[in-house]
RORODREN-834699 format. One record per residue: x, y, z of N, C-alpha, C in turn; residue in three letters. Coordinates in steps of 0.1 Angstrom, whole numbers, plus 5000, padded with zeros to 4 digits. Example, Ala and Ser with C-alpha at 12.3 -4.5 7.8 and 13.67 -1.06 7.14 Angstrom:
BEGIN
513249435078512349555078513249675078ALA512849785071513749895071512950005079SER
//
This chain:
BEGIN
422392092276422392242273421392272262ALA421292182252420392202241418892202246ALA418592112256417292112261416992242269VAL417992292276417792422283417592532274LEU418292532262418092632252416692632247ASP416092512245414792502240413792552250ASP413992512263413092562273413192702276LEU414392762274414592902276413692992267GLU413292932256412493012246411093022252GLN410692932261409292932266409193032278THR410293072284410193162295409793302291ALA409193382300408693512296409893602293ALA409793682282410793782279410993882290PRO412193942291412494032302411594152302MET411194202291410394322291408994292297TYR408594162296407294132302407394112317LEU408594062321408894052336408894192342VAL409594282335409794412341408394482341VAL407594462331406194522331405394462342ALA405494332344404694272355405094322369ALA406494342370406994392383406494542385THR406594622375406094752376404594762379ALA403794672373402394662376402194622390LEU402994532395402894492409403094612419ALA404094682416404394802424403294902424ALA402794932412401695032410400394982417ALA400094852416398894802422398894802437ALA400094772443400194752457400494882465ALA400894982457401295112464400095182470THR400295222482399195302489399695442491LYS398895542487399195682488399095722503ASP400195742510400095772524399295902527PRO399195992518398496122520396996112517ALA396595992511395195982508394495902519ALA393095912519392295842528392395692524GLU392595612534392895472532391795402524GLU390595422527389495352520389095412508GLU389095552507388495622496389495652484LYS390695682488391595732477392895652476LYS393195562486394495492486394695402475GLY395595432466395995342455394795312446GLY394895192439393895152430392695102438LEU391495102432390295052439390394902440PRO389794842451389794702453389394622441PRO388294672434387794592422388794572412ALA389794672411390894662401392094592406LEU392294602419393494542426393394392425LYS392194332428392094182428392494112415LEU391894152404392294082392393794102388PRO394294222392395794242389396594152398ILE396294142411396994062420396893912416PHE395793872412395593732407396393702395VAL396393792385397193782373398593772376GLY399093852385400493852389400893722396LEU399993682405400193552412400393442402TRP399493422392399593322382400793332374TYR401093452369402193482360403593442367PHE403793502379405093472386405193322390PHE404093262394404093122398404493032386ASN403893052374404192982362405593002358VAL406093122359407493152355408493082365GLN408093082378408893012388409092872385TYR407992802382407992662379408892622367ASN408792712357409592692345411092712348ILE411392822354412792852357413392762367GLN412592722377413092632387413392492382ASN412592442373412792312367413992312358LYS414192422350415392442342416692442351MET416592512362417792522371418092392377LEU417092312381417292182388417792082378LEU417492092365417992002355419492022353GLN419992142356421392172353422192172366ALA421592222377422392242389421892152400PHE422692052403422391942412422691962426LYS421992062432422192102446420892162451ALA419892072454418592122457418492192470SER419292152480419192232493419792372491TRP420792382483421392522480420392602473ALA419692542463418692612455417592662464VAL417092582473415992612482416392732490SER417592732496417992842505418192972497TRP418892962485419093082477417793142473LEU416793062469415493122465414793192477GLN414893132489414393202501415093332503LEU416393322503417293442506417093552496ALA416693522483416493622473415393722476ALA414493682485413493782489413993892499GLY415093862506415493962516415894092510ILE416794102499417094232494415894302488PRO414894222483413694282478412894352489ILE412894282501412194342513412894472517CYS414194472518414894592522414694702512PHE414594672499414394772489412994832490LEU411994752493410694802495410594892507MET411294862518411294952530412095072527TRP413195062520414095182518413395282509ALA412595232499411995322490410595372495THR410195322507408895372512407695302506GLY407995192498406895122492405995062502PHE406495012513405694972525406495022537VAL405695052548406295092560406994972567LYS408195002572408994902579408294852591LYS408194722593407494662604408194692617PRO407494692628408094702641407994572649ASN409094492649408994362656410094352666VAL409894282677410894262687411494122686THR412494102693413093962693412093862698MET411293902708410293812712409293772701ASP408893872693407993852682408693752672ASP409993772669410693682660410693542665ILE410893522678410893392684409593322682MET408493402684407193352682406893302668LYS407493372659407293342644408293232639LEU409193192648410193102643409592962639ALA408592912646407992782641407392802627PRO406692912625406092932612407192952601SER408293022605409393032595409992902592GLY410192822602410792682600409892602591ALA408592612593407592542584407692592569ALA407892722568407992782555409292732548PHE410392732555411692682550411592532546ALA410992452555410792312552409892292540ALA408792362538407992352527408692382514GLY409492492514410292522502411192422498GLN411892362508412892252505412192132499VAL411092092505410391972501409792002486MET409292122484408792152470409892142460THR410992202463412092202453412592052451VAL412691982462413091842460412091762451ALA410791782453409891712445409891752430SER409991882428410091942414411291892407LEU412391862415413591812409413591662406GLY412591592412412491452411411491402401SER410391472400409291422391408791542383VAL407891512374407291612365406691722373ALA406791852368406191962375404691942377VAL403991882366402591862367402191762378SER402991662380402691562390402791622404PHE403891702406404091762419402791842423THR402291912413401092002416399791922417HIS399791802411398591712414398591672428VAL399791632433399891582447399591702457VAL400091822453399891942461398391982461LYS397591922453396191952453395591892466ALA396291802473395891752486395991852497LEU396591962495396792062505395492102513GLU394392112507393092142515392792032525PRO393091912521392791802530393691812542ALA394991842540395891852551395491972559VAL394992082553394592202560393492172569ASN392492092564391292062572391791982585ALA392691892584393191822595393991912605ILE394891992599395692082607394792182615ALA393792232608392892332614392192272626SER391792142625391192082637392092062648ALA393392022645394391982655394892112662LEU395192212654395892332659394992442663ILE393992472655392992582657391692542664LEU391492402664390292352670389092382661GLY389292402648388192422639387692282633GLN386592232637385992112633384892132623VAL384892082611383892102601382792002601PHE381792022594380691922592381191792585HIS380691682589381191552583381191552568PRO380191622562380091622547381291702541MET381891792549383091862544384191772542VAL384391682552385491582552385191482541TYR383891442539383591342529383791392515ALA383691532513383991582500385391582496SER386291542505387691532502388091392496LEU387191302497387391172491387791172476LEU387091242468387491252454388891302452PRO389391392461390791442460391791322462VAL391591252473392391132475392391032464PHE391191012459390990912448391790962436PHE391591082432392191142420393691142421GLY394291182432395691172434396291032433VAL395490942439395890792439395890742424ALA394890782417394790742403395890802394LEU396190932396397191002389398590942392ALA398790912405400090852410400290712403SER399290632403399390492398399790492383SER399490602376399790602361400790702357SER401390772367402390872364403690812359GLU404090852347405290792341406590832348LEU406590952354407791002361407790972376SER406790892380406590872395407790812401PHE408090872413409090812422408490832436THR408790742445408190762459408790882465MET410090912462410691032468409991162464PHE409691172451408991282446407591302451GLY406891182453405491192459405591232474PHE406491172481406591192496406991342499LEU407891392491408391532493407291632489THR406491602479405391682476404291682487ALA404091562493403091552504403691622516MET404991612518405591682530405491832529ALA405591882516405492022514404092072517SER403091982515401692022519401592042534ASN402091952541402091962556402792082561PHE403992112555404792222559404092352556CYS403592372544402992502540401592522548PHE400892412550399692422558399992472572VAL401092412578401492442591401892592592THR402592642581402992782581401692872581ARG400792832572399592912571398692912583ASN398592802590397792792602398392872613VAL399792852615400492922625400493072622LEU400593112609400493252606399193312610ALA398093232608396793282612396693292627THR397193202634397193202648397993312654LYS399093352647399993452652399893582644LEU398693602638398493712629398693852636GLY398493852649398593982656399994012662SER400993922659402293942664403094052656VAL403594142664404394252658403494362651GLY403994472649403294582642403694582627ASP402794522619403094502605402494602596MET401894712602401194812594399694822596GLY399094912589397694932591396894892579THR397394912567396694872554396794722553ASP395794652548395794512546396894462538LYS397094522526398194482517399494502524THR399694612531400894642538401194532548GLU400194502556400394402566400794262560ARG400094222550400494092543401894102538LYS402294212532403594222526404694212537THR404494282549405394272559405394132566ASN404294072567404193942573405093842565GLN404993852551405793762543407293802544LEU407593932545408993972546409593922558ALA408893932570409493882582409593732582VAL408593662577408593512576409793472567LEU409993542556411093502547412393512554THR412593622561413893632569414093532579MET412993502587413093392597413393262591VAL412693232580412893102573414293092567ALA414793192562416193192556417193162567THR416993232579417893212590417793072596ALA416593022597416392882602416992782593VAL416892792580417392692571418892702568LEU419492812571420892832568421892732574PHE421892702587422792602592422592462586PRO421292432583420992302577421492292563ILE421192402555421592402541423192412540ALA423792452551425292462550425992322551LEU425392232558426092102561425591982553VAL424291992549423791872542424291852528LEU424391732523424791712509423791782500PRO424391852489423491922480423192062486GLY423892102497423692232503424592332498GLY424892442506425692552502427092512499LEU427592422506428992382504429192302491LEU428092252486428092182473427992272461SER427792402463427692492452428792482442ILE430092492446431192482436431192362427PRO430892242434430892122426429692122416ALA428492162421427292172413427492272401ALA428192382404428392482394429292422383TRP430392362387431292302377430592192369GLN429692112376428992012369428092062358GLY427492182361426592242351427392292340ALA428492352343429392412332429892292323ILE430192182330430692062322429592012312ALA428292032316427191992307426992092295LYS427792202295427592292285426792412288GLY426392432301425592542305426492662307VAL426192772301426992892302426892952316LEU427993002322427993062335426993172337ALA426893262327425993372328424493322328ASP424193212320422893162320422493092333LYS423493022339423292962352422993062363LEU423793172363423593282372422193342370ALA421793362358420493422354419393332360TYR419493202358418393112362418293112377MET419393122384419393132399418693252404MET419093372398418593502402417093502399ALA416693462387415293482383414393382390THR414893262393413993162401413793222415SER414793282421414593342434413693462434GLY413793542424412893662422411493612420PHE411293522411409893472408409293402421TYR410093332428409593262440409093362450PHE409793472453409393572462408193652457PHE408193682444407093762438405793682438MET405793552435404593472435404093452449TYR404893442459404493432473403893572477GLN404493682473404093812477402693842471LEU402493812458401293842451400193742457SER400493622461399593542468399093602481SER399993662489399593722501398693852498PHE398993912487398194032483396793992480TRP396693882473395293832470394593802483VAL395293742492394693702505394193832513LEU394893942510394494072517393194122511SER392794072499391594122492390394032493GLN390593902496389493812496389593722508VAL388393652512388493562523389193432519PRO389693362529390493242526389793142517PRO388493132517387793032509387893072494ILE387893202491387993242477389493222473THR390393252482391793232479392093082476HIS391392992483391492852480391092812466SER389892872462389392842448390392892438VAL390893012440391893072430393192992430LEU393592942442394792862442394592722435ASN393392672435393092552428393092572413THR392592682409392592722394393992752390LEU394792802399396192832396396992702393LYS396692592401397292462399396892412385ARG395692432381395292382367396092452357VAL396292582358397092662349398592602348VAL399092582360400492532361400692392355ILE399692312358399692172353399692172337ILE398792252332398592252317399892322311VAL400292432316401492502310402692412311VAL402992342323404092262324404092142315SER402892082312402791972303403192012289ILE402692132285402992192272404492222271VAL404992302281406392352280407392232280VAL407192142290408192032291407891912283PHE406791912276406391792268406191672276GLY405591692288405291572297404291482291THR404691352289403691252284402591232295PRO401391232291400191212300399391102296VAL399091002305398290892301396790932304THR395890852298394490872300394090862314THR394590762321394290742335394890862343MET395990912340396591022346395791152345GLY395191172333394391282330393091282338SER392491162339391291142347391591162362ILE392691112366393091132380393291282384GLY393991352375394191492377392891572377THR391991542368390691612367389891582379ALA389891452384389191412396389691492408THR390991492410391591562421391291712422ALA391391772410391091922409389591942412ILE388791862406387391872408386991852422GLY387691752429387391732443387791842452GLY388791922448389192042456388092142455VAL387592162443386492252440385192212448MET384892082448383792032456383992062471LEU385192032476385492062490385292202493TYR385792292485385692442487384192482488THR383392432478381992472478381192412490VAL381492292494380892222505381292292518THR382492332519382992402532382292532533LYS382192602522381492732522379992722526LYS379392622520377992602523377692572537TYR378492482543378192442557378692552567TYR379692632563380092742571379092852572SER378492882560377392982560376092932567SER375892802566374692742572374792742588LYS375992742592376192732607376192872613GLY376092982605376093112611374693152615LYS
//
């Protein structure tokens, strides 16, 4: 409980969270009476830095709150499902207030999106499991391998085959992650494998979402479409995960025991409820702002911003949680992140060359 009290001091104050949420609403709102391109909402030049800032802010806060929650509440399957489900009331609130137009989807559309939703749910479960098992910084070092997984999945599912040099540029990423893993003090095979599994799951979600981007009427404005895509995927993922989270150990039926266990450790009930609520809110908001960024920039730019975001999370988590870092671990982390940047630049170069 004392550790949680110390960590709680590092979380963002509530007034800052409220301000960030209000900024998100203001930045993403589109004036329906205005011309879409000329007068709708804030200009794109201003929207992008705001969306990126919100993405980084909510993601950092999620990692802090989620780690605090997992240290006290030993039911990772339940936490995964609750964090997914937390997005549903936010979606209904957005539709009820007219923040975004309600999407028009049929049952056939939902069935088509079910595999993508299942991948989303699995990715969330694997990420939470990894974050609960190893240091936050190490989970994100392993998740730096996501571009490599994406390159493989794009070839297998979408038939997109890149220049051999693009694949060669991924070698530093593999080397860096291997180096960081070999010297990671909190290393467990379970933490490593679940982080890798989350890479495969989220890449599958993204590739399928790209392939099924035209499914359903998600709106006309780019930001609106991305918002509704995430909303529908969140609901599908929550529904897919529910029966699994209900029966597995550490799932929804384990909540009473996990709650009592946290109370027995000295964690106050209101603090535990607050961590659950805020971790779910931060999870949905960082996913949402990530989709908003993707509505403003091409995937290659989003990939660069995502890599820089991991650097921010790794540095912040090391500082906040006092994670010990070895020299070899630092070199491995820097090599992996640098490798991702090299891959991004190489992919962009050969993509433009082929046009």
